[in-house]
C-alpha positions, 0 to 999 in steps of 0.5 A: 507481537515482534516484527517477525511474527507480524510478517509471518502472520501476513505471509501465511494468511488464508481465509479472512483478509487473505489475497483470495478474500480481497480478490472476491471483494474486487475494486472499491472506493479506494481503487476509484480514488487512486484512479482519480489521483493518478489521472491528475498527477501522473502520466499514463506511462508512469512506473507504478508500484503498489506496496502490499498488492495482494491479488491485485484488485487495485492494480487491475483497476488502474490497468482497466483505466489506462495505466500499464507500467505496473508492479507490486510487492506482497509477502504472501506468495499465494497472492500471485496464484490468486492474481493469475486466476482473477486478473490474468491480464495483470498477472501476465503484464505486471512485474511482481516481487514476493517478500517483505517490504523490509527486504525488497525495498532496499534492493531498488535504486533511488527514484525507481518508481514515478508513483508508489502507493499503499492501501492498508499495508503500511499500517501493519509495519511494526514500530521496530521497522519504521526505517522502512518508511525512508525506503518508501520515500527513497524509491518514489520519484514523484507521487506517493499515496497512502490509504491507511487506517489512522484510527477511529477517533476524530483525530484519526490516530493522533489520540490516545491509542497508537495501536489497535488489534483487528479481531483481537488477532494482529496489530494495526499501528495508527500513524499520521502519514502527513507527519511521516512523509513530510519528514521524508521530503514530501508535501501533502496535496490530497487529504480525504478521510473516508469511513474506513481509511484516510487517503493522502497523496504527497509529491516530492518537494 
C-alpha cells in the first residue's frame, strides 16, 4: 500500500476498527496506564493531544480523572459524531481536528502541547511518511507516550518482520519507538510491555 491508500483506508473505515467499534469497547488497560503516567509526570492543567483519537475513549478516561485541557486529531470525520454520542462532555469541552497527522501537525507551533500520546496510531504511518515523527517531537513540550504494537516476537518488532497485515487488510509497521524518539531528543522513562502493545513514555532532554 502507498501512503495515500493507508490514509484513505482509515479515513473511510466502518465496522471493525472504526470509531464506533472502539467506542463500544470503551476505556481499557492502556487508558488506565495513561492516567497513571500522566498523574506522575504531568499537571492536571497540562495541554494534552492524542494522535488518532478516534471517538475519544482514552481522552474521556483522562477527563474522568481530572485532566481537562484535551485535544485530538483523527483522520475519520465520523469519529467526532460518534464522540458526541458516547462522550458528549468530552466532545463539548475538547478541541478536535479532522485530518491526517502529516497535514495537521506542521500547522501547530513548537511545543504546542505539554503531553502528546498515541495509541496504536503511529504504527500505521507509512515508511514514506516517517518524517512525521519529527513533527510529533516538535510539538511536544515535555511528555510523549506511545502505546504501539512493536511486533509479537520477544524482541517486539526488532526481529525479522518490519511489517505485518491486520486481517490481511492493512499494514502495521513495527518500530522500536525508543530508537525513534531518542533520536528526536527524548529520554525513555517508562517501558511496559503488555499482551498487545508496548507502552513507552519519554521526556524531553
